[in-house]
C-alpha positions as CSV (number, residue, x, y, z in Angstrom):
1,M,237.0,-39.1,49.1
2,N,233.6,-38.7,50.8
3,R,231.5,-36.3,48.7
4,S,230.5,-34.3,51.8
5,A,234.1,-33.8,52.8
6,L,235.2,-32.4,49.4
7,P,234.2,-28.7,50.1
8,L,236.2,-28.8,53.3
9,A,239.2,-30.3,51.4
10,L,238.9,-27.5,48.8
11,F,238.7,-24.9,51.5
12,I,241.9,-26.2,53.1
13,A,243.6,-26.3,49.7
14,L,242.5,-22.7,49.1
15,L,244.0,-21.6,52.4
16,G,247.3,-23.4,51.5
17,V,247.5,-21.7,48.1
18,A,246.7,-18.4,49.7
19,V,249.7,-18.8,52.1
20,I,251.9,-19.6,49.2
21,A,250.6,-16.6,47.2
22,F,251.3,-14.4,50.2
23,G,254.9,-15.6,50.4
24,V,256.1,-15.8,46.8
25,G,257.0,-12.9,44.6
26,S,259.9,-10.5,44.0
27,V,260.3,-10.4,47.8
28,H,260.1,-13.9,49.3
29,I,258.4,-14.1,52.8
30,P,258.5,-17.4,54.7
31,A,255.1,-19.0,55.6
32,N,255.7,-18.6,59.3
33,E,256.4,-14.9,58.8
34,V,253.3,-14.5,56.7
35,A,251.1,-16.1,59.4
36,K,252.6,-14.0,62.1
37,R,252.2,-10.7,60.2
38,V,248.6,-11.5,59.1
39,F,247.7,-12.4,62.7
40,R,249.2,-9.2,64.0
41,A,247.4,-7.2,61.4
42,A,244.1,-8.9,62.2
43,C,244.6,-8.0,65.9
44,G,245.3,-4.3,64.9
45,R,249.1,-4.5,65.7
46,A,250.6,-4.4,62.2
47,D,254.2,-3.2,62.1
48,G,253.7,-1.1,59.0
49,D,257.1,-1.9,57.6
50,T,258.0,-2.8,54.0
51,A,257.0,-6.5,54.4
52,D,253.6,-5.5,55.8
53,Q,253.0,-3.1,52.9
54,I,253.8,-5.9,50.5
55,L,251.6,-8.4,52.3
56,L,248.7,-6.2,53.2
57,G,248.8,-3.5,50.5
58,V,249.7,-5.6,47.4
59,R,249.3,-9.3,47.9
60,L,246.2,-9.4,50.1
61,P,244.0,-7.4,47.7
62,R,245.2,-9.6,44.8
63,I,244.5,-12.8,46.7
64,V,241.0,-11.6,47.6
65,L,240.3,-10.4,44.1
66,A,241.5,-13.6,42.5
67,S,239.5,-15.8,44.9
68,S,236.4,-13.7,44.4
69,V,236.6,-13.6,40.6
70,G,237.3,-17.3,40.4
71,A,234.3,-18.1,42.7
72,A,232.0,-15.7,40.8
73,L,233.0,-17.1,37.4
74,A,232.5,-20.7,38.5
75,L,229.1,-19.9,40.1
76,S,227.9,-18.0,37.0
77,G,228.9,-21.0,34.9
78,L,227.0,-23.3,37.2
79,A,224.0,-21.0,37.0
80,A,224.1,-20.9,33.2
81,Q,224.3,-24.7,32.9
82,T,221.4,-25.1,35.3
83,L,219.3,-22.4,33.7
84,F,219.6,-23.9,30.2
85,R,220.0,-27.5,31.3
86,N,223.0,-27.5,29.0
87,P,226.5,-28.7,30.2
88,L,228.1,-26.4,27.6
89,A,226.4,-23.2,28.8
90,T,228.6,-20.4,30.1
91,P,228.1,-16.6,30.5
92,S,229.8,-16.2,27.1
93,I,227.2,-18.2,25.3
94,I,224.6,-15.5,26.0
95,G,226.9,-12.7,25.2
96,V,227.6,-11.4,28.7
97,S,231.4,-11.8,28.6
98,N,231.7,-10.6,25.0
99,G,229.5,-7.5,25.7
100,A,231.5,-6.7,28.8
101,A,234.8,-7.0,26.9
102,L,233.4,-4.7,24.1
103,G,232.3,-2.1,26.7
104,A,235.8,-2.1,28.3
105,V,237.6,-1.7,25.0
106,A,235.3,1.1,24.0
107,A,235.7,2.8,27.3
108,M,239.5,2.6,27.1
109,L,239.6,4.0,23.6
110,A,237.2,6.8,24.7
111,G,239.3,7.6,27.8
112,V,236.7,6.4,30.2
113,A,237.2,4.0,33.1
114,A,237.2,0.5,31.6
115,P,235.4,-1.2,34.6
116,L,232.5,1.1,34.4
117,G,232.1,0.7,30.6
118,S,232.5,-3.1,30.9
119,F,230.0,-3.6,33.6
120,A,227.4,-1.4,31.9
121,A,227.9,-3.1,28.6
122,G,227.6,-6.6,30.1
123,L,224.3,-5.8,31.7
124,A,223.0,-4.0,28.5
125,V,223.9,-7.0,26.3
126,T,222.1,-9.4,28.7
127,A,219.0,-7.3,28.6
128,L,219.2,-7.2,24.7
129,V,219.6,-10.9,24.5
130,F,216.7,-11.5,26.8
131,T,214.5,-9.1,24.9
132,L,215.4,-10.7,21.5
133,G,215.4,-14.3,22.6
134,R,212.7,-14.7,25.1
135,R,209.7,-16.8,24.0
136,G,207.0,-17.2,26.6
137,T,208.5,-18.2,30.0
138,F,211.0,-20.8,28.7
139,F,214.6,-20.0,28.5
140,G,215.5,-22.3,25.7
141,Q,216.9,-22.4,22.2
142,S,215.8,-19.0,21.1
143,L,217.6,-17.3,23.9
144,L,220.7,-19.3,23.3
145,L,220.6,-18.5,19.6
146,A,220.1,-14.8,20.3
147,G,223.0,-14.9,22.7
148,I,225.3,-16.6,20.2
149,A,224.4,-14.0,17.6
150,I,224.9,-11.0,19.9
151,A,228.2,-12.5,21.2
152,S,229.5,-12.8,17.7
153,L,228.5,-9.2,16.9
154,C,230.3,-8.0,20.1
155,S,233.4,-9.9,19.1
156,A,233.4,-8.4,15.7
157,L,232.9,-4.9,17.1
158,T,235.8,-5.5,19.6
159,T,238.0,-6.6,16.7
160,G,237.1,-3.4,14.8
161,A,237.9,-1.3,17.9
162,L,241.3,-2.9,18.1
163,Y,242.0,-1.9,14.5
164,L,241.3,1.7,15.6
165,A,243.3,1.5,18.8
166,G,246.5,3.0,17.5
167,D,249.2,3.3,20.2
168,R,246.8,2.0,22.8
169,L,246.6,-1.4,21.2
170,P,249.1,-3.2,23.4
171,A,247.3,-2.1,26.6
172,V,243.9,-3.1,25.2
173,I,245.2,-6.5,24.0
174,F,246.9,-7.2,27.3
175,W,243.6,-6.4,29.1
176,L,241.7,-8.7,26.9
177,M,244.0,-11.6,27.8
178,G,242.8,-11.4,31.3
179,G,244.9,-10.7,34.4
180,L,245.0,-9.3,37.9
181,W,248.0,-7.0,37.6
182,Q,245.7,-4.0,38.4
183,A,244.4,-5.6,41.6
184,N,243.9,-3.2,44.5
185,G,241.9,-2.9,47.6
186,R,239.0,-1.1,45.9
187,A,238.6,-3.8,43.2
188,A,238.7,-6.5,45.9
189,L,236.1,-4.7,48.0
190,V,233.8,-4.5,44.9
191,M,234.2,-8.1,43.8
192,L,234.0,-9.8,47.2
193,P,230.4,-8.8,47.9
194,V,229.4,-9.8,44.4
195,A,230.9,-13.3,44.8
196,L,229.4,-13.7,48.3
197,G,226.0,-12.5,47.0
198,A,226.1,-15.1,44.2
199,F,227.1,-17.8,46.7
200,V,224.3,-17.0,49.1
201,T,221.7,-16.6,46.4
202,M,222.5,-20.0,44.8
203,G,222.8,-21.6,48.2
204,M,219.3,-20.4,49.1
205,L,218.0,-21.7,45.7
206,A,219.7,-25.1,45.9
207,R,216.6,-27.1,46.3
208,S,214.8,-25.3,43.5
209,L,217.9,-25.8,41.3
210,N,217.8,-29.5,41.9
211,V,214.1,-29.7,41.0
212,A,214.6,-27.5,37.9
213,L,216.9,-30.1,36.3
214,V,214.0,-32.5,35.9
215,G,212.3,-30.1,33.5
216,E,210.2,-26.9,33.5
217,T,206.8,-28.6,33.7
218,S,207.8,-31.1,36.4
219,A,209.4,-28.3,38.4
220,R,206.3,-26.2,38.3
221,D,204.2,-29.2,39.4
222,L,206.6,-29.6,42.4
223,G,206.0,-26.0,43.5
224,V,208.9,-24.2,42.0
225,N,208.2,-20.7,40.6
226,V,210.0,-21.4,37.4
227,P,209.9,-17.9,35.8
228,R,211.2,-16.2,39.0
229,L,214.0,-18.8,39.3
230,Q,215.0,-18.2,35.6
231,Y,215.0,-14.4,36.0
232,T,217.0,-14.7,39.2
233,L,219.6,-17.0,37.5
234,L,219.9,-14.7,34.5
235,L,220.4,-11.7,36.6
236,L,223.0,-13.5,38.7
237,I,224.9,-14.5,35.6
238,A,224.8,-11.0,34.2
239,V,226.0,-9.3,37.4
240,T,228.7,-11.7,38.3
241,A,230.2,-12.2,34.9
242,S,230.1,-8.5,34.1
243,A,231.7,-7.5,37.4
244,A,234.4,-10.1,36.9
245,V,235.3,-9.1,33.3
246,S,235.2,-5.4,34.2
247,L,237.9,-5.9,36.9
248,T,240.2,-8.6,35.4
249,G,239.5,-8.8,31.7
250,V,238.4,-12.0,29.9
251,I,239.4,-15.1,31.8
252,G,238.0,-18.2,30.1
253,F,237.2,-21.8,31.0
254,I,236.6,-21.4,34.7
255,G,232.8,-21.2,34.3
256,L,232.9,-24.2,32.1
257,I,235.2,-26.8,33.6
258,V,234.9,-26.1,37.3
259,P,231.2,-27.0,37.5
260,H,231.8,-30.0,35.3
261,L,234.6,-31.4,37.4
262,L,232.9,-30.9,40.7
263,R,229.6,-32.3,39.4
264,L,231.7,-35.5,38.7
265,A,233.1,-35.4,42.2
266,V,230.1,-34.4,44.4
267,G,227.1,-35.3,42.2
268,G,224.3,-33.1,41.0
269,D,222.9,-32.0,44.4
270,H,223.3,-28.2,44.5
271,R,223.5,-28.2,48.2
272,R,227.0,-29.7,47.9
273,L,227.7,-28.5,44.4
274,V,227.3,-24.7,45.0
275,P,229.9,-24.5,47.8
276,A,232.3,-26.9,46.0
277,T,232.0,-24.9,42.8
278,A,232.7,-21.6,44.6
279,L,235.7,-22.9,46.3
280,G,236.9,-24.7,43.2
281,G,236.7,-21.6,41.1
282,A,238.5,-19.6,43.8
283,L,241.2,-22.2,44.1
284,L,241.8,-22.5,40.3
285,L,242.1,-18.8,39.7
286,L,244.2,-18.1,42.7
287,G,246.6,-20.9,41.8
288,A,246.8,-19.8,38.2
289,D,247.4,-16.2,39.2
290,T,250.2,-17.2,41.6
291,L,251.9,-19.1,38.7
292,A,251.2,-16.2,36.3
293,R,253.2,-13.7,38.4
294,T,256.0,-16.1,39.3
295,L,256.8,-18.4,36.4
296,A,258.5,-15.7,34.3
297,A,259.1,-13.1,37.0
298,P,259.6,-10.2,36.8
299,V,257.4,-10.5,33.6
300,E,253.8,-11.4,34.4
301,I,251.9,-13.9,32.2
302,P,248.3,-13.0,31.5
303,V,246.4,-15.4,33.7
304,G,243.8,-16.0,30.9
305,I,246.5,-17.8,29.0
306,L,247.1,-20.2,31.8
307,T,243.4,-21.0,32.4
308,A,243.0,-21.7,28.7
309,L,246.0,-24.0,28.7
310,V,244.6,-25.9,31.6
311,G,241.0,-25.6,30.6
312,A,241.1,-26.8,27.0
313,P,242.6,-30.2,27.7
314,V,240.4,-30.8,30.7
315,F,237.3,-29.8,28.5
316,L,238.4,-32.3,25.8
317,W,238.7,-35.0,28.5
318,L,235.3,-34.1,29.8
319,L,233.9,-34.5,26.3
320,R,235.3,-38.0,26.1
321,R,233.6,-38.8,29.4
322,K,230.4,-37.5,27.9
323,V,229.5,-35.5,31.0
324,T,225.8,-34.5,31.2
325,L,223.7,-32.7,33.8
């Protein structure tokens, strides 16, 4: 397939999966009926019956949330890999995901809203890692080592919190597995602007991101404001990953494998890689969530389990291919 056509193909595939996600569930709705009802709702002529309530009040927010979280996680993974010039870098390697998970667990045990605690903790951990690991203007080994250490500490504290969870343990563990069972319109409206903001930001920085891969010194010589680019990427990683974890729990591998696979498919030019990564992440998580809520219906499988089952073999395959930036 032509590299330039891949983003369009991913977009069409995403629309197809969205139609399937609209139709499947405890109440099956045919694709033509889905299209008719969505069109009527867009024109302000929704019927308001039970089928409309299922489509527009339950499935639409979940589809928007899954797509937004998938795109945000994939873009944050791409940003981390570019920032550190390391194909293994993800938001978790600098402690963002672990910190957000710890914040959510602590908030749940304290009777506070989990999303608020998760988002605040994710940003706080990022600031701590940056303070401890920054050396000069280069985001290199010291920052990664600080991130790994803080991530391990957050994981240990999360495990300790689980030990003290008591009768709230099942709910906390289920949340940590990652899933979209609590999707609603409010969560979708929070996450969609975050994902769009990350997409627009990285799209505007595409040329600078291409130049940054050649090295900090060369990038500076070519006119890139390297410190500002690094700060922007670090902030983008912190906000997108923290927001995603705060709303859906810990969903792994999307930020790692999606940028890898699409770099193989479209090359390293961020002008193509950024839109392809966003669409690929949205497609992967929406497809995984659709399977998660239908494979064992009426029981819902935590989507984080499915992404790990898919992501781990793909990652091992990528290692054999020796993928590099």
